[in-house]
C-alpha positions as CSV (number, residue, x, y, z in Angstrom):
1,X,-5.2,3.4,-12.0
2,X,-4.7,0.1,-13.9
3,X,-8.0,-1.2,-12.7
4,X,-9.8,1.7,-14.3
5,X,-7.8,1.5,-17.5
6,X,-8.4,-2.3,-17.9
7,X,-12.1,-2.1,-17.0
8,X,-12.6,0.8,-19.5
9,X,-10.7,-1.0,-22.2
10,X,-12.4,-4.4,-21.9
11,X,-15.9,-3.7,-20.4
12,X,-16.6,-0.1,-21.5
13,X,-17.9,3.1,-19.7
14,X,-21.2,1.7,-18.4
15,X,-19.6,-1.2,-16.4
16,X,-16.8,1.2,-15.2
17,X,-19.5,3.5,-14.0
18,X,-21.2,0.8,-12.0
19,X,-17.9,-0.5,-10.6
20,X,-16.8,2.9,-9.4
21,X,-20.3,3.6,-7.8
22,X,-20.0,0.2,-6.0
23,X,-16.4,1.1,-5.0
24,X,-17.6,4.5,-3.6
25,X,-20.3,2.9,-1.5
26,X,-17.9,0.1,-0.4
27,X,-15.3,2.6,0.8
28,X,-17.8,4.7,2.7
29,X,-19.3,1.6,4.3
30,X,-15.9,0.4,5.2
31,X,-15.4,3.5,7.4
32,X,-18.6,2.8,9.2
33,X,-17.6,-0.9,9.6
34,X,-14.2,-0.1,11.2
35,X,-15.8,2.9,13.1
36,X,-12.5,4.8,13.5
37,X,-11.0,2.0,15.6
38,X,-8.0,1.7,13.3
39,X,-7.2,5.3,13.9
40,X,-7.1,4.7,17.6
41,X,-4.9,1.6,17.0
42,X,-2.4,3.8,15.0
43,X,-2.3,6.5,17.6
44,X,-2.0,4.2,20.7
45,X,0.6,2.0,19.0
46,X,2.7,5.0,18.0
47,X,2.4,6.6,21.4
48,X,3.4,3.5,23.3
49,X,5.8,2.1,20.7
50,X,8.2,0.7,23.3
51,X,5.5,-0.9,25.5
52,X,4.8,-4.3,24.0
53,X,2.2,-5.4,26.6
54,X,0.2,-2.2,26.2
55,X,0.3,-2.7,22.4
56,X,-0.8,-6.3,22.7
57,X,-3.7,-5.6,25.1
58,X,-4.8,-2.5,23.1
59,X,-4.7,-4.2,19.7
60,X,-6.5,-7.4,20.9
61,X,-9.3,-5.3,22.3
62,X,-9.5,-3.2,19.2
63,X,-9.8,-6.4,17.0
64,X,-12.7,-7.7,19.0
65,X,-14.5,-4.4,18.7
66,X,-13.8,-4.2,15.0
67,X,-15.4,-7.6,14.5
68,X,-18.5,-6.4,16.2
69,X,-18.9,-3.2,14.3
70,X,-17.9,-4.6,10.9
71,X,-20.3,-7.5,11.3
72,X,-23.2,-5.2,12.2
73,X,-22.5,-2.8,9.3
74,X,-22.1,-5.6,6.8
75,X,-25.5,-7.2,7.8
76,X,-27.2,-3.8,7.7
77,X,-25.8,-3.0,4.3
78,X,-27.2,-6.3,2.9
79,X,-30.6,-5.6,4.4
80,X,-30.7,-2.1,2.8
81,X,-29.1,-3.2,-0.5
82,X,-32.1,-2.2,-2.7
83,X,-31.9,1.4,-1.3
84,X,-28.6,2.0,-3.2
85,X,-30.1,0.9,-6.5
86,X,-33.1,3.1,-6.0
87,X,-31.1,6.2,-5.1
88,X,-28.6,5.8,-8.0
89,X,-31.2,4.4,-10.5
90,X,-29.0,1.5,-11.2
91,X,-30.0,-2.1,-10.3
92,X,-26.5,-3.3,-11.3
93,X,-25.1,-1.3,-8.3
94,X,-27.1,-3.6,-6.0
95,X,-25.8,-6.7,-7.6
96,X,-22.2,-5.5,-7.4
97,X,-22.6,-4.4,-3.8
98,X,-23.9,-7.8,-2.7
99,X,-20.8,-9.4,-4.3
100,X,-18.5,-7.0,-2.5
101,X,-20.1,-7.3,1.0
102,X,-18.1,-10.2,2.3
103,X,-15.0,-8.2,1.5
104,X,-16.4,-5.3,3.6
105,X,-16.1,-7.3,6.8
106,X,-12.6,-8.7,5.9
107,X,-11.5,-5.2,4.8
108,X,-12.2,-3.9,8.3
109,X,-9.9,-6.5,9.9
110,X,-7.2,-5.9,7.3
111,X,-7.4,-2.2,8.0
112,X,-6.8,-2.9,11.7
113,X,-3.8,-5.1,10.9
114,X,-2.3,-2.3,8.7
115,X,-2.9,0.3,11.4
116,X,-0.9,-1.8,13.8
117,X,2.0,-2.2,11.3
118,X,1.9,1.5,10.6
119,X,2.1,2.4,14.3
120,X,5.0,0.0,14.8
121,X,6.8,1.7,11.9
122,X,7.0,-1.6,10.0
123,X,6.7,0.3,6.8
124,X,8.1,-2.3,4.5
125,X,5.5,-4.9,5.5
126,X,2.9,-2.1,5.4
127,X,3.9,-1.1,1.9
128,X,3.9,-4.7,0.6
129,X,0.4,-5.5,2.0
130,X,-1.1,-2.2,1.0
131,X,0.3,-2.6,-2.6
132,X,-0.7,-6.3,-2.7
133,X,-4.3,-5.4,-2.2
134,X,-4.5,-3.6,-5.6
135,X,-2.2,-6.1,-7.3
136,X,-4.5,-8.9,-6.3
137,X,-7.5,-7.0,-7.5
138,X,-5.8,-6.5,-10.9
139,X,-4.8,-10.1,-11.2
140,X,-8.4,-11.3,-10.3
141,X,-9.8,-8.8,-12.8
142,X,-7.6,-10.2,-15.5
143,X,-8.8,-13.7,-14.6
144,X,-12.4,-12.6,-15.0
145,X,-11.6,-11.1,-18.4
146,X,-9.8,-14.3,-19.5
147,X,-12.8,-16.4,-18.4
148,X,-15.1,-14.0,-20.3
149,X,-17.1,-13.3,-17.1
150,X,-19.9,-10.7,-17.4
151,X,-18.9,-7.2,-16.3
152,X,-21.6,-7.1,-13.7
153,X,-19.5,-9.6,-11.6
154,X,-16.4,-7.4,-11.4
155,X,-17.1,-6.3,-7.8
156,X,-16.5,-9.8,-6.5
157,X,-12.8,-9.0,-6.7
158,X,-13.2,-6.9,-3.5
159,X,-14.2,-10.0,-1.5
160,X,-11.7,-12.4,-3.0
161,X,-8.8,-9.9,-2.5
162,X,-9.6,-9.2,1.2
163,X,-9.8,-13.0,1.9
164,X,-6.4,-13.6,0.4
165,X,-4.9,-10.6,2.1
166,X,-6.2,-11.6,5.5
167,X,-4.6,-15.0,5.2
168,X,-1.2,-13.5,4.2
169,X,-1.2,-10.9,6.9
170,X,-2.1,-13.1,9.8
171,X,1.4,-14.5,10.5
172,X,2.7,-10.9,10.9
173,X,0.1,-9.9,13.5
174,X,-0.7,-13.1,15.5
175,X,1.9,-12.3,18.2
176,X,-0.1,-9.2,19.0
177,X,-3.5,-11.0,19.4
178,X,-4.4,-12.2,22.9
179,X,-8.2,-11.9,23.3
180,X,-9.0,-10.6,26.7
181,X,-12.4,-9.7,28.1
182,X,-11.2,-8.8,31.6
183,X,-11.4,-5.3,33.0
184,X,-8.2,-4.4,31.1
185,X,-9.6,-5.6,27.8
186,X,-12.9,-3.9,28.3
187,X,-11.1,-0.7,29.3
188,X,-9.2,-0.7,26.1
189,X,-12.4,-1.4,24.1
190,X,-14.0,1.7,25.7
191,X,-10.9,3.8,24.9
192,X,-10.9,2.7,21.2
193,X,-14.7,3.1,20.9
194,X,-14.7,6.7,22.3
195,X,-11.6,7.8,20.2
196,X,-13.0,6.0,17.2
197,X,-16.4,7.6,17.4
198,X,-14.8,11.1,17.6
199,X,-12.5,10.3,14.6
200,X,-14.8,8.1,12.5
201,X,-17.0,10.9,11.0
202,X,-13.9,12.8,10.0
203,X,-12.2,9.9,8.4
204,X,-15.5,8.8,6.7
205,X,-15.7,12.3,5.2
206,X,-12.1,12.2,4.1
207,X,-12.9,9.1,2.0
208,X,-16.2,10.5,1.0
209,X,-14.4,13.5,-0.4
210,X,-12.6,11.2,-2.9
211,X,-16.0,9.7,-3.9
212,X,-18.6,12.4,-3.4
213,X,-18.1,13.8,-6.9
214,X,-18.8,10.3,-8.5
215,X,-21.8,9.7,-6.3
216,X,-23.3,13.2,-6.9
217,X,-22.7,12.9,-10.6
218,X,-24.5,9.6,-10.5
219,X,-27.6,11.4,-9.3
220,X,-27.7,13.6,-12.4
221,X,-26.1,11.5,-15.1
222,X,-26.1,8.1,-16.7
223,X,-23.7,5.2,-15.9
224,X,-21.8,5.9,-19.1
225,X,-21.1,9.6,-18.2
226,X,-20.2,8.5,-14.6
227,X,-17.8,6.0,-16.2
228,X,-16.1,8.6,-18.3
229,X,-15.8,11.0,-15.3
230,X,-14.7,8.3,-12.8
231,X,-12.0,7.1,-15.3
232,X,-10.3,10.5,-15.1
233,X,-11.1,10.9,-11.4
234,X,-9.6,7.6,-10.3
235,X,-6.4,8.3,-12.3
236,X,-6.2,11.7,-10.6
237,X,-6.7,9.9,-7.3
238,X,-3.9,7.6,-8.2
239,X,-1.6,10.6,-8.4
240,X,-3.0,12.0,-5.1
241,X,-1.8,8.7,-3.5
242,X,1.7,10.1,-3.7
243,X,1.3,12.6,-0.9
244,X,-0.8,10.0,1.0
245,X,2.4,7.9,1.0
246,X,4.1,10.7,2.8
247,X,1.1,11.1,5.2
248,X,1.2,7.4,6.0
249,X,4.9,7.5,6.8
250,X,4.8,10.6,8.9
251,X,1.6,10.0,10.9
252,X,3.3,7.9,13.7
253,X,6.3,10.4,13.6
254,X,3.9,13.3,14.2
255,X,2.5,11.5,17.3
256,X,5.9,10.7,18.7
257,X,7.3,14.1,18.0
258,X,4.4,16.0,19.5
259,X,4.3,13.9,22.8
260,X,8.1,13.9,23.1
261,X,9.2,17.4,21.9
262,X,6.1,19.6,21.7
263,X,4.4,21.7,19.0
264,X,7.6,23.6,17.9
265,X,9.3,20.4,16.7
266,X,6.0,19.4,15.0
267,X,6.1,22.7,13.1
268,X,9.6,22.1,11.9
269,X,8.7,18.7,10.4
270,X,5.6,20.3,8.8
271,X,7.6,23.0,7.0
272,X,10.2,20.6,5.7
273,X,7.7,18.0,4.4
274,X,5.6,20.8,2.7
275,X,8.6,22.1,0.7
276,X,9.6,18.6,-0.2
277,X,6.1,17.7,-1.4
278,X,5.8,20.7,-3.7
279,X,9.4,20.3,-5.0
280,X,9.1,16.7,-6.1
281,X,5.4,16.2,-6.8
282,X,4.6,19.3,-8.9
283,X,6.7,18.1,-11.9
284,X,5.2,14.7,-11.7
285,X,1.7,16.1,-11.8
286,X,2.5,18.3,-14.8
287,X,3.9,15.4,-16.7
288,X,0.8,13.4,-15.9
289,X,-1.4,16.1,-17.4
290,X,0.7,16.3,-20.6
291,X,1.0,12.5,-20.9
292,X,-2.7,11.7,-20.4
293,X,-3.6,11.8,-24.1
294,X,-1.2,9.0,-24.7
295,X,-3.8,6.7,-23.1
296,X,-5.8,6.9,-26.4
297,X,-3.2,4.6,-27.9
298,X,-4.7,1.8,-25.8
299,X,-7.8,1.9,-28.1
300,X,-10.5,3.3,-25.8
301,X,-14.0,4.2,-27.1
302,X,-14.3,7.8,-28.4
303,X,-16.5,8.8,-25.4
304,X,-13.4,8.8,-23.2
305,X,-11.8,11.6,-25.2
306,X,-13.6,14.2,-23.1
307,X,-12.1,12.9,-19.9
308,X,-8.7,14.7,-20.4
309,X,-10.2,18.1,-19.3
310,X,-11.7,16.5,-16.2
311,X,-8.3,14.9,-15.4
312,X,-6.4,18.2,-15.9
313,X,-8.7,20.1,-13.7
314,X,-8.6,17.5,-10.9
315,X,-4.8,17.2,-11.0
316,X,-4.5,21.0,-10.8
317,X,-6.5,21.0,-7.7
318,X,-4.3,18.3,-6.1
319,X,-1.1,20.1,-7.1
320,X,-2.1,23.4,-5.5
321,X,-2.5,21.7,-2.2
322,X,0.0,18.8,-2.5
323,X,2.3,20.3,0.2
324,X,-0.4,20.1,2.8
325,X,-2.0,16.7,2.0
326,X,0.5,14.8,4.1
327,X,-0.9,16.6,7.2
328,X,-4.6,15.8,6.7
329,X,-4.6,13.6,9.8
330,X,-2.6,15.8,12.1
331,X,-5.3,16.4,14.6
332,X,-5.9,12.7,15.2
333,X,-2.2,12.1,15.6
334,X,-1.9,14.7,18.4
335,X,-4.9,13.3,20.3
336,X,-7.6,15.6,19.0
337,X,-10.1,13.4,17.0
338,X,-13.0,15.7,17.6
339,X,-11.1,18.6,16.0
340,X,-10.1,16.2,13.1
341,X,-13.8,15.6,12.4
342,X,-14.6,19.3,12.5
343,X,-11.8,20.1,10.0
344,X,-12.8,17.3,7.6
345,X,-16.5,18.2,7.9
346,X,-15.8,21.7,6.7
347,X,-13.9,20.2,3.8
348,X,-16.6,17.7,3.0
349,X,-19.5,20.2,3.1
350,X,-17.5,22.6,0.9
351,X,-17.1,19.8,-1.7
352,X,-20.8,18.8,-1.6
353,X,-22.1,22.4,-1.9
354,X,-19.8,23.2,-4.8
355,X,-20.7,20.0,-6.6
356,X,-24.4,20.6,-6.2
357,X,-24.0,24.1,-7.5
358,X,-22.0,23.3,-10.6
359,X,-23.0,19.8,-11.7
360,X,-26.6,20.8,-12.9
361,X,-25.1,23.5,-15.2
362,X,-21.8,22.1,-16.3
363,X,-22.1,18.3,-15.9
364,X,-18.9,16.4,-15.2
365,X,-16.7,19.4,-15.9
366,X,-18.6,21.3,-13.2
367,X,-18.0,18.4,-10.8
368,X,-14.2,18.5,-11.6
369,X,-14.0,22.2,-11.0
370,X,-16.0,21.9,-7.8
371,X,-13.7,19.1,-6.5
372,X,-10.6,21.1,-7.4
373,X,-11.9,24.3,-5.7
374,X,-12.7,22.3,-2.5
375,X,-9.1,20.9,-2.5
376,X,-7.7,24.4,-2.6
377,X,-10.0,25.7,0.1
378,X,-9.1,22.9,2.4
379,X,-5.6,24.3,2.6
380,X,-6.8,27.4,4.2
381,X,-8.9,25.4,6.7
382,X,-5.9,23.3,7.6
383,X,-3.5,26.2,8.1
384,X,-5.9,28.2,10.2
385,X,-7.1,25.4,12.4
386,X,-3.6,24.0,12.9
387,X,-2.6,27.4,14.3
388,X,-5.8,27.7,16.5
389,X,-5.8,24.2,17.9
390,X,-2.1,23.2,18.0
391,X,-0.3,26.5,17.7
392,X,1.8,25.7,14.6
393,X,2.3,27.3,11.2
394,X,3.3,25.5,8.1
């Protein structure tokens, strides 16, 4: 949230638009780079949380596999860099993407480290490293501003941040790294690869859902309009991270509960967390909508005035489904990555169709309405499919 505020304040809407388009591409490419292997790490580590040898062998194999997939995707992205500029009609996007590509490879490794910590329930370390990523990005951005660096160089903060984060995390995960290309290691690589492929598309689409509105709007509008919209959208996404915090904490618990106690115990957890989410997060969301106009006190350009309506619409969509957001990854956690992908594919396609229908007529407001409607519809998908595939009701 602060990244968007600072970029908007010091560099303006156009550079913010380029930054968020690069960010959207970066996030989507990162899912291809890690290829769902981090999801397999999380699931296996949580399932065998008391078996240190299994965790070590599993994680070491996953790390080798991640290096291969991340290196391949990073190289391919560099080769195809001009394609992004052509599609989005913005040469600055290509320049920004090239600066961010080294970070893409390192981000994949860091994502694997975080998945291990999550599965081990080392949530304090996980929280520090996850939060440190954005703190480092903010600090590096302020350094660029202080040095009067041109706004086209902002995306370099992705690469610098991931390099620093990798160095800091290594001492916490080194004990779990024992490279092994024996039959055991190759077996684990195959296990992670198969699970990852089944889960990757779904997770890619989950991240795409948080960026698809920005990218589709970029096809129809200028960098400045995208900047105004993405300013509100990223702040709304900041609020949406609150239920993601719950999701991150309960993911390994869902796996352990399901395998130890069955679906009925899983349903009990789901009902409690849903009620808690609505109770605590709804007031926060309403206060965010009411307090949004106070951002004008920071002295933004007048073109950002119209972003309040976009923000209010997007937050409303999040609030309507906030009780179910913590369970978005439930099918992965119970060993059904294929079903996870089908669920998120339905969500993604709904979002794309609604955006394509509304953006040409209503611009960025249409994109906000489409995204909010998709968020509401995904509740019905989750409830119905959880009953069909797991046998639980929220």
